[in-house]
N, CA, C and O of each residue as an XYZ file, in Angstrom:
564
protein
N      64.123    -93.536    103.976
C      63.124    -92.787    104.467
C      63.428    -92.551    105.953
O      63.740    -93.485    106.690
N      63.338    -91.389    106.341
C      63.112    -90.818    107.533
C      62.031    -90.790    108.453
O      60.941    -90.248    108.272
N      62.481    -91.518    109.622
C      61.387    -91.777    110.758
C      60.753    -90.440    111.206
O      61.452    -89.431    111.298
N      59.427    -90.429    111.485
C      58.770    -89.180    111.841
C      59.173    -89.010    113.299
O      59.505    -89.917    114.062
N      59.098    -87.766    113.560
C      59.285    -87.406    114.935
C      58.054    -87.387    115.594
O      57.117    -86.622    115.367
N      58.126    -88.393    116.532
C      56.852    -88.671    117.522
C      56.611    -87.538    118.454
O      55.528    -87.412    119.026
N      57.597    -86.714    118.617
C      56.978    -85.316    119.427
C      56.309    -84.628    118.735
O      55.588    -83.888    119.403
N      56.187    -84.500    117.499
C      55.505    -83.497    116.634
C      54.372    -84.198    116.014
O      54.571    -84.789    114.953
N      53.193    -84.201    116.559
C      52.152    -84.997    116.174
C      51.325    -84.298    115.009
O      50.214    -84.780    114.784
N      51.728    -83.257    114.273
C      51.265    -82.637    113.262
C      49.846    -82.261    113.057
O      49.313    -82.241    111.947
N      49.211    -81.943    114.255
C      48.041    -81.511    114.516
C      46.868    -82.909    114.383
O      45.678    -82.714    114.631
N      47.305    -84.080    114.032
C      46.239    -85.025    113.741
C      45.589    -85.372    115.438
O      46.463    -85.551    116.287
N      44.465    -85.441    115.797
C      43.916    -85.926    116.885
C      44.163    -87.280    117.479
O      44.278    -87.652    118.646
N      44.218    -87.980    116.192
C      44.443    -89.441    116.777
C      45.773    -89.740    116.983
O      46.041    -90.562    117.859
N      46.673    -89.219    116.329
C      48.215    -89.287    116.485
C      48.678    -88.711    117.745
O      49.548    -89.284    118.401
N      48.071    -87.452    118.178
C      48.400    -86.967    119.524
C      47.791    -87.810    120.621
O      48.372    -87.889    121.703
N      46.770    -88.379    120.423
C      45.995    -89.142    121.468
C      46.798    -90.329    121.941
O      47.071    -90.572    123.116
N      47.192    -91.138    120.738
C      47.998    -92.195    120.696
C      49.242    -91.946    121.453
O      49.691    -92.702    122.315
N      49.826    -90.697    121.021
C      51.243    -90.467    121.522
C      50.996    -90.322    123.183
O      51.862    -90.657    123.991
N      49.809    -89.825    123.535
C      49.589    -89.489    124.994
C      49.445    -90.968    125.655
O      50.079    -91.379    126.627
N      48.594    -91.578    125.002
C      48.148    -92.889    125.569
C      49.116    -94.141    125.457
O      49.342    -95.000    126.309
N      49.593    -94.019    124.260
C      50.628    -94.805    123.722
C      50.305    -96.217    123.549
O      50.475    -96.728    122.442
N      49.784    -97.010    124.687
C      49.540    -98.408    124.397
C      48.679    -99.137    125.489
O      48.260    -98.372    126.357
N      48.342   -100.395    125.621
C      47.320   -100.903    126.183
C      47.467   -100.606    127.743
O      46.518   -100.414    128.503
N      48.830   -100.601    128.097
C      48.903   -100.519    129.557
C      48.603    -99.284    130.188
O      48.256    -99.328    131.369
N      48.692    -97.944    129.479
C      48.488    -96.849    129.827
C      46.826    -96.837    130.095
O      46.427    -96.285    131.121
N      46.140    -97.268    129.441
C      44.491    -97.312    129.345
C      44.405    -98.285    130.782
O      43.787    -97.995    131.807
N      45.017    -99.214    130.586
C      44.877   -100.374    131.723
C      44.848    -99.577    133.238
O      43.985    -99.613    134.115
N      46.027    -98.912    133.185
C      46.227    -98.131    134.337
C      45.335    -97.237    134.634
O      44.896    -97.204    135.784
N      44.917    -96.393    133.729
C      43.697    -95.602    133.893
C      42.453    -96.143    134.140
O      41.612    -95.593    134.851
N      42.293    -97.289    133.534
C      40.870    -97.919    134.221
C      41.025    -98.409    135.627
O      40.090    -98.379    136.427
N      42.226    -98.862    135.919
C      42.287    -99.068    137.382
C      42.163    -98.082    138.368
O      41.818    -98.312    139.527
N      42.478    -96.847    137.849
C      42.408    -95.616    138.662
C      40.924    -95.127    138.735
O      40.458    -94.757    139.812
N      40.115    -95.124    137.480
C      38.812    -94.734    137.570
C      37.874    -95.721    137.962
O      36.842    -95.322    138.501
N      38.045    -96.962    137.787
C      36.933    -97.660    138.226
C      37.303    -98.752    139.463
O      36.449    -99.370    140.098
N      38.747    -98.852    139.663
C      38.951    -99.695    140.847
C      39.670    -98.950    142.062
O      39.986    -99.503    143.116
N      39.889    -97.538    141.733
C      40.321    -96.594    142.870
C      41.888    -97.032    143.065
O      42.434    -96.508    144.036
N      42.643    -97.874    142.318
C      43.968    -97.886    142.555
C      44.999    -96.550    142.474
O      45.020    -95.775    141.519
N      45.583    -96.477    143.298
C      46.616    -95.219    143.766
C      47.887    -95.456    143.767
O      48.721    -94.581    143.534
N      48.213    -96.870    144.073
C      49.526    -97.253    144.431
C      50.220    -98.223    143.808
O      49.634    -99.262    143.507
N      51.358    -98.077    143.559
C      52.427    -99.048    142.789
C      52.130   -100.289    142.864
O      51.867   -100.959    141.866
N      52.136   -100.710    143.957
C      51.726   -102.193    144.355
C      50.379   -102.657    143.990
O      50.228   -103.851    143.731
N      49.239   -101.726    143.932
C      48.042   -102.305    143.415
C      47.840   -102.193    142.106
O      46.816   -102.720    141.670
N      48.782   -101.463    141.119
C      48.894   -101.782    139.828
C      49.308   -103.134    139.526
O      48.697   -103.908    138.790
N      50.422   -103.375    140.162
C      51.189   -104.674    139.803
C      50.219   -105.955    140.129
O      50.241   -106.959    139.417
N      49.293   -105.818    141.370
C      48.380   -106.841    141.563
C      47.082   -106.781    140.806
O      46.098   -107.447    141.126
N      47.125   -106.014    139.863
C      45.780   -106.068    139.127
C      45.419   -107.204    138.334
O      44.271   -107.300    137.901
N      46.200   -107.985    138.125
C      45.946   -109.354    137.560
C      46.111   -109.308    136.008
O      45.752   -110.272    135.331
N      46.770   -107.950    135.322
C      47.259   -108.125    133.874
C      48.574   -108.480    133.725
O      49.015   -108.309    132.589
N      49.333   -108.928    134.549
C      50.663   -109.168    134.172
C      51.715   -108.321    133.970
O      52.724   -108.774    133.431
N      51.652   -106.856    134.397
C      52.494   -105.928    133.947
C      53.945   -106.032    134.692
O      54.001   -106.055    135.922
N      54.949   -106.085    133.991
C      56.172   -105.988    134.587
C      56.267   -104.717    135.358
O      55.569   -103.714    135.208
N      57.347   -104.932    136.302
C      57.700   -103.724    137.274
C      58.354   -102.499    136.430
O      58.330   -101.343    136.852
N      59.007   -102.919    135.052
C      59.801   -102.039    134.341
C      58.700   -101.275    133.623
O      58.571   -100.057    133.746
N      57.986   -101.963    132.941
C      56.734   -101.332    132.146
C      55.931   -100.429    132.978
O      55.661    -99.287    132.605
N      55.512   -100.958    134.192
C      54.624   -100.268    135.153
C      55.290    -98.892    135.511
O      54.661    -97.843    135.372
N      56.514    -98.922    135.950
C      57.384    -97.783    136.280
C      57.321    -96.768    134.713
O      57.105    -95.558    134.775
N      57.468    -97.240    133.844
C      57.572    -96.375    132.754
C      56.464    -95.710    132.232
O      56.448    -94.601    131.698
N      55.390    -96.602    132.461
C      53.858    -96.160    132.144
C      53.497    -94.939    133.076
O      53.000    -93.890    132.666
N      53.805    -95.211    134.339
C      53.231    -94.373    135.264
C      53.976    -93.061    135.135
O      53.342    -92.007    135.192
N      55.273    -93.071    134.966
C      55.879    -91.813    134.406
C      55.346    -91.166    133.155
O      55.214    -89.951    133.013
N      55.055    -92.083    132.267
C      54.609    -91.227    130.961
C      53.112    -90.520    131.330
O      52.882    -89.362    130.981
N      52.272    -91.204    131.955
C      50.952    -90.693    132.308
C      51.167    -89.452    133.067
O      50.430    -88.478    132.911
N      52.213    -89.466    133.929
C      52.463    -88.363    134.888
C      53.156    -87.311    133.795
O      52.503    -86.277    133.656
N      53.995    -87.375    133.245
C      54.681    -86.477    132.214
C      53.541    -85.850    131.253
O      53.491    -84.656    130.958
N      52.673    -86.794    130.831
C      51.439    -86.159    130.036
C      50.492    -85.667    130.818
O      49.511    -85.216    130.226
N      50.494    -85.620    131.994
C      49.304    -84.745    132.967
C      48.098    -85.297    133.203
O      47.090    -84.691    133.568
N      48.246    -86.857    132.918
C      46.955    -87.674    133.172
C      46.890    -88.115    134.660
O      45.799    -88.347    135.181
N      48.022    -88.228    135.325
C      48.226    -88.606    136.572
C      49.095    -87.595    137.516
O      49.874    -86.879    136.886
N      49.079    -87.448    138.774
C      49.936    -86.926    139.535
C      50.405    -87.927    140.499
O      49.703    -88.824    140.965
N      51.697    -87.702    140.779
C      52.076    -88.353    141.878
C      52.426    -87.522    142.955
O      53.053    -86.468    142.849
N      51.944    -88.095    144.143
C      51.784    -87.042    145.413
C      52.084    -88.334    146.719
O      51.736    -89.513    146.670
N      52.808    -87.648    147.789
C      53.222    -88.469    148.788
C      51.938    -88.589    149.597
O      51.081    -87.706    149.616
N      51.846    -89.937    150.379
C      50.734    -90.052    151.270
C      50.844    -89.172    152.365
O      51.882    -88.740    152.865
N      49.636    -88.938    152.703
C      49.415    -87.898    154.092
C      50.155    -88.929    155.155
O      51.075    -88.552    155.882
N      49.644    -90.258    155.151
C      50.057    -91.063    156.768
C      51.717    -91.257    156.299
O      52.427    -91.355    157.300
N      52.263    -91.310    155.379
C      53.391    -91.907    155.201
C      54.176    -91.050    154.019
O      53.938    -91.358    152.852
N      54.997    -90.105    154.270
C      55.326    -89.431    153.084
C      56.280    -90.200    152.456
O      56.589    -89.855    151.316
N      56.808    -91.148    152.931
C      58.098    -91.885    152.045
C      56.938    -92.892    151.022
O      57.468    -93.504    150.094
N      55.823    -93.003    151.155
C      55.148    -93.778    150.405
C      54.377    -92.638    149.369
O      54.143    -91.509    149.800
N      54.014    -93.022    148.005
C      53.430    -92.240    147.208
C      52.247    -92.867    146.701
O      52.055    -94.054    146.964
N      51.336    -92.150    145.931
C      50.149    -92.411    145.438
C      49.999    -91.446    144.056
O      50.469    -90.317    143.919
N      49.212    -92.215    143.076
C      49.002    -91.575    141.907
C      47.397    -91.145    141.815
O      46.510    -91.954    142.085
N      47.161    -89.941    141.452
C      45.739    -89.444    141.398
C      45.523    -89.111    139.699
O      46.333    -88.808    138.823
N      44.432    -89.263    139.688
C      43.943    -88.768    138.256
C      43.778    -87.165    138.390
O      43.345    -86.513    139.340
N      44.249    -86.752    137.167
C      44.131    -85.299    137.096
C      42.898    -84.634    136.284
O      42.203    -85.441    135.666
N      42.570    -83.400    136.212
C      41.279    -83.142    135.266
C      41.754    -83.355    133.934
O      40.847    -83.366    133.103
N      42.974    -83.538    133.460
C      42.858    -84.124    131.985
C      42.797    -85.621    131.857
O      42.503    -86.224    130.825
N      43.059    -86.073    132.839
C      42.853    -87.563    132.819
C      41.261    -87.860    132.999
O      40.793    -88.838    132.414
N      40.469    -87.081    133.752
C      39.189    -87.212    134.133
C      38.498    -86.767    132.779
O      37.328    -87.107    132.608
N      39.017    -86.179    132.002
C      38.440    -85.821    130.591
C      38.488    -86.894    129.709
O      37.831    -86.735    128.680
N      39.060    -87.895    129.824
C      39.048    -89.144    129.197
C      37.922    -90.164    129.605
O      37.665    -91.172    128.948
N      37.371    -89.844    130.598
C      36.380    -90.771    131.060
C      35.231    -91.026    129.921
O      34.858    -92.196    129.835
N      34.623    -90.080    129.036
C      33.545    -90.003    128.228
C      34.179    -91.292    127.156
O      33.482    -92.224    126.754
N      35.539    -91.109    126.839
C      36.140    -91.922    125.671
C      36.169    -93.515    126.423
O      35.788    -94.479    125.760
N      36.585    -93.670    127.656
C      36.671    -94.812    128.097
C      35.389    -95.455    128.291
O      35.390    -96.658    128.027
N      34.196    -94.910    128.722
C      32.822    -95.415    128.572
C      32.690    -95.805    127.044
O      32.340    -96.968    126.843
N      32.900    -95.071    126.025
C      32.715    -95.617    124.842
C      33.211    -96.919    124.517
O      32.548    -97.781    123.942
N      34.755    -97.074    125.016
C      35.304    -98.405    124.721
C      34.127    -99.389    125.557
O      33.618   -100.306    124.913
N      33.807    -99.226    126.664
C      32.908   -100.217    127.156
C      31.623   -100.369    126.476
O      31.061   -101.453    126.635
N      31.187    -99.692    125.919
C      29.706    -99.943    125.044
C      30.412   -100.634    123.976
O      30.011   -101.776    123.756
N      31.432   -100.176    123.221
C      31.952   -100.699    121.997
C      32.270   -102.290    122.179
O      31.951   -103.216    121.433
N      33.056   -102.317    123.497
C      33.383   -103.958    123.760
C      32.202   -104.783    124.104
O      32.216   -105.971    123.779
N      30.978   -104.186    124.851
C      30.083   -105.101    124.969
C      29.344   -105.559    123.665
O      28.770   -106.648    123.666
N      29.341   -104.699    122.467
C      28.918   -105.207    121.264
C      29.540   -105.950    120.706
O      28.962   -106.767    119.989
N      30.863   -105.959    120.810
C      31.566   -106.836    119.841
C      32.498   -107.871    120.483
O      33.005   -108.742    119.776
N      32.751   -107.801    121.862
C      33.548   -108.819    122.476
C      32.643   -109.881    123.120
O      32.031   -109.668    124.167
N      32.586   -111.160    122.365
C      31.788   -112.079    123.119
C      32.141   -112.564    124.502
O      31.288   -113.078    125.227
N      33.393   -112.404    124.870
C      33.916   -112.613    126.077
C      34.008   -111.407    127.241
O      34.584   -111.682    128.294
N      33.473   -110.152    127.056
C      33.334   -109.067    127.915
C      32.738   -109.417    129.069
O      31.886   -110.306    129.075
N      33.117   -108.744    130.222
C      32.738   -108.846    131.578
C      31.413   -107.728    131.621
O      30.555   -107.785    132.502
N      31.405   -106.814    130.630
C      30.384   -105.926    130.667
C      29.009   -106.387    130.232
O      28.844   -106.818    129.091
N      27.896   -106.301    131.211
C      26.727   -106.781    130.951
C      26.009   -105.796    129.957
O      26.258   -104.592    129.902
N      25.108   -106.441    129.197
C      24.354   -105.574    128.252
C      23.595   -104.636    128.877
O      23.498   -103.522    128.361
N      22.952   -104.926    130.056
C      22.254   -103.840    130.744
C      23.235   -102.689    131.108
O      22.957   -101.547    130.742
N      24.384   -102.940    131.820
C      25.236   -101.940    132.232
C      25.893   -101.208    130.723
O      26.295   -100.046    130.780
N      25.950   -101.853    129.627
C      26.321   -100.915    128.497
C      25.189   -100.073    128.112
O      25.327    -98.863    127.934
N      23.974   -100.736    127.967
C      22.866    -99.785    127.907
C      22.503    -98.866    128.702
O      21.891    -97.910    128.226
N      22.766    -98.913    130.013
C      22.591    -97.790    130.755
C      23.736    -96.687    130.559
O      23.422    -95.510    130.739
N      24.989    -96.997    130.216
C      25.981    -96.051    129.963
C      25.453    -95.215    128.444
O      25.414    -94.007    128.213
N      25.159    -96.147    127.742
C      24.683    -95.732    126.320
C      23.560    -94.784    126.383
O      23.528    -93.849    125.582
N      22.535    -94.960    127.361
C      21.365    -94.130    127.611
C      21.756    -92.696    127.968
O      21.505    -91.688    127.307
N      22.386    -92.777    129.076
C      23.005    -91.657    129.870
C      24.471    -91.509    130.020
O      24.901    -91.777    131.142
N      25.346    -91.130    129.105
C      26.746    -91.493    129.479
C      27.005    -90.028    130.228
O      28.093    -89.993    130.803
N      26.349    -89.025    130.311
C      26.732    -87.835    131.213
C      26.565    -88.250    132.642
O      27.416    -87.913    133.466
N      25.476    -88.990    133.001
C      25.211    -89.486    134.381
C      26.381    -90.541    134.794
O      26.853    -90.583    135.930
N      26.764    -91.337    133.789
C      27.849    -92.319    134.079
C      29.061    -91.659    134.385
O      29.819    -92.022    135.285
N      29.263    -90.617    133.583
C      30.545    -89.814    133.823
C      30.481    -89.098    135.023
O      31.553    -89.067    135.628
N      29.506    -88.489    135.568
C      29.321    -87.730    136.744
C      29.631    -88.779    138.079
O      30.389    -88.604    139.033
N      28.824    -89.818    137.783
C      28.883    -90.926    138.978
C      30.369    -91.506    139.082
O      30.818    -91.809    140.188
N      31.001    -91.633    138.112
C      32.629    -92.073    138.349
C      33.506    -90.890    138.894
O      34.574    -91.067    139.481
N      32.879    -89.526    138.609
C      33.736    -88.598    139.125
C      33.345    -88.690    140.405
O      34.309    -88.937    141.128
N      32.386    -88.599    140.953
C      31.871    -88.745    142.185
C      32.814    -89.777    143.217
O      33.470    -89.479    144.215
N      32.624    -90.955    142.626
C      33.316    -92.023    143.049
C      34.754    -91.716    143.325
O      35.290    -92.039    144.385
N      35.426    -91.034    142.276
C      36.839    -90.719    142.501
C      37.005    -89.676    143.650
O      37.860    -89.850    144.519
N      36.200    -88.616    143.645
C      36.609    -87.778    144.516
C      35.970    -88.267    145.786
O      36.408    -87.723    146.799
N      35.289    -88.923    145.911
C      34.793    -89.783    147.231
C      35.777    -90.369    147.936
O      35.917    -90.302    149.157
N      36.593    -91.059    147.016
C      37.906    -91.789    147.545
C      39.097    -90.834    147.828
O      40.184    -91.247    148.235
N      38.802    -89.461    147.572
C      40.147    -88.740    147.857
C      41.038    -88.492    146.623
O      42.171    -88.016    146.690
N      40.511    -88.804    145.673
C      41.437    -88.568    144.140
C      41.005    -87.259    143.613
O      39.907    -86.725    143.776
N      41.831    -86.902    143.085
C      41.665    -85.606    141.881
C      41.323    -84.256    142.473
O      41.182    -83.278    141.739
């Protein structure tokens, strides 16, 4: 049996999405950018998830290649870089918010409070707009 070519996702939206996001690390990096304001390599390493330097470098490169993040030099020190979310990455916010609502419902250990999940569920557009405002206020995107 021939293995499928994963560069050709044959029009299936789930296969395409998984090809772009790939694994848990990519979503956790996006979470840290969106919710925690992380932008630097060291911040991602110290997020508490235990990602290795090799995996982090690979996932950041993949997120950049898939145009979800952009790598840019820091204004204060051009030798240092930071990662900013792109409009394509911003478009994932509603999906990530739905993950939060879903996890609150089914994960008994979630850190999301029922009231926060209900707030997001009641007005997902307001939650999305508030996150975008936080990102732009931090100088991202």
